[in-house]
KEKOLGU-661707 format. One record per residue (C-alpha): residue in one letter; x, y, z. Coordinates in steps of 0.02 Angstrom, whole numbers, plus 50000, padded with zeros to 5 digits. Example, Ala and Ser with C-alpha at 12.3 -4.5 7.8 and 13.67 -1.06 7.14 Angstrom:
<pts>
a506154977550390;s506844994750357;
</pts>
This chain:
<pts>
m545586180459086;r544986197559141;s544956201659326;p543266205259409;c543736223659423;v544126225159237;r542526215759193;i541466227459299;a542336243059234;s542096237459054;g540216236959079;l540096254959139;a539416268459023;l540946278959064;f542066266358976;q540996262858822;g542106263958668;v543706264758771;s545026251958724;e545156236758836;r546986240858867;r546546257758940;v545106250759040;g546316237959109;t547546251759154;a546206261459247;a545536246159337;r547206238159379;e547306246759548;a545426246459579;r544696238359734;l543086228759754;l542346234359920;r541036223860008;l539736232360117;g538416225760235;a536656232860236;g536696249660323;e538586251360310;a539276267860244;l540496268060100;v540866286360138;r540156300360243;r539906318060185;g541516327960201;a542646312660192;r543606307960036;l542866295359916;p543966280159882;g543946284959698;l542666284359559;c541386271959624;a540226260059533;v538996247659606;a539366229759557;s537936222159657;g536626227959780;s536126246159798;l536676261959888;k535786278059934;l536606294959917;s535956307360044;v536286323060144;c535706326860320;a535596344860378;r535086339560554;p534576323660645;r533036315360571;a533056327360422;e533836316360289;r533586320560105;v533966306359985;l534756312859826;g534646296559732;l534846277859730;v536206268859632;g536146250859577;p537206238359480;g538156246059334;e537886263959394;s539326275159443;f539356290059561;g540526302959633;e541406306759469;a541626325359497;a542296323559675;a543436309259624;l544206318659478;v544686334059579;g544986325259744;a543606334959831;p542696328659987;s541136318559959;p539606330059951;f538476316060015;d538356300560123;a538416284360023;v537606270260123;a537216252460069;m535366248460065;t535736229860049;e537306219460049;a538296227459909;e539926226959812;v540676243359752;l542086245359628;a543236259759677;i544436265859542;p545786276759621;h546006294959575;d547726292559498;a547096279359377;l545756291159314;r547046304359270;l547806292159146;l546176292359049;r546056311259033;l546996309258869;d545706296958802;r544476306358692;r543096293458708;f543216292958897;a543196311958903;h541606312158796;n540766299158908;l541266308859063;i540576325158995;d538926316458956;r538866309359132;l539256325859218;a538016335159109;g536686322559155;e537066324959339;v536896343959323;l535216342259234;q534606329859364;l535136341559503;l534236356259422;a532676345759398;g532726341159582;i532896359359633;e531466364359518;a530356350559588;g530746355859765;m530336374059730;l528896372859607;q528036356359641;r526976352059790;a527266335759883;p525846326359793;q526606330959624;r528336325159676;l527636308459735;a526606306459576;s528156309959469;y529146297159567;l527816283659547;c527676287159361;s529566285859343;l529506268459420;a528196263259292;g529306268659147;t528546273158978;g526986267158893;d525126269958883;g523646261858965;a523216257959145;g523566245059277;w525456246959293;r526116237159440;v527676244059521;r528616239559679;l529446252559786;p531306248059774;v531636254259951;s530696256760114;k529356270060129;t530516279460246;v531786281160105;v530446285359977;a529856299360092;a531636306060099;l531746304859909;v530216315759881;g530616327360025;v529246323460150;k529076314960318;k528556296660324;e526886301460402;t526566313660260;l526986300260132;s525706288560210;r524396302260202;l524806306060019;l524676287659972;r522976286560059;d522386301959966;l522926295059796;t522076278659840;e520446287359887;r520506296659722;r520666279759633;l522306284459552;i523286270459634;a523026254859738;v524276250659875;s524756233859950;r526266235960063;r527686240759943;d526716235259787;i525776249259699;t524606248059551;i524406263959450;l522576264259400;d522556280659304;r524256285359237;e523646300659142;q522816308759292;l524246304059407;a525536311859291;g524466327559272;l524166329759457;r524076347959512;
</pts>
């Protein structure tokens, strides 16, 4: 019977197509870390416990240049991994990783990952993952430089709705409005003002954390 660590590792995109024997080798020394809401897995500048993947709950990855100036880089949920680049080269974590809810995180130690550098399928999966991270980072930089705050918020809301045509999408903010504000790079007060503006323009309807997108086309094309 497979251990919980091997079972979790087998479900990660990084290990798709990798033999169960090699997954077992990588996960043999892995640890399943349990975090309470608000508890940090790692702080920026400290060393990650390895390649990390969320087994349950969710974590936010963020940086903070100064007090009360947090910028959330992303949210990670079950089945998603993070910190691959830092884990592979043993570099300090470039972000804080903090649990948004009670969470379980699988940490595969650095040494175990080196065993898989000879596995062609793992190498291919890792390249895909790192390339995706670079593109996501560039998109975030572009949005911060070229898009105004209303556009960034509109893009975020549309991303929650997924794909499709029509109107009346109902989405729920997966985190507090404070965290959403940090995700789109504005203060909480600014986020509230932007939501009111979009509501007055009849593009969305807001009820606490539940948002109905009334006009997806205009929201996505916001200038």
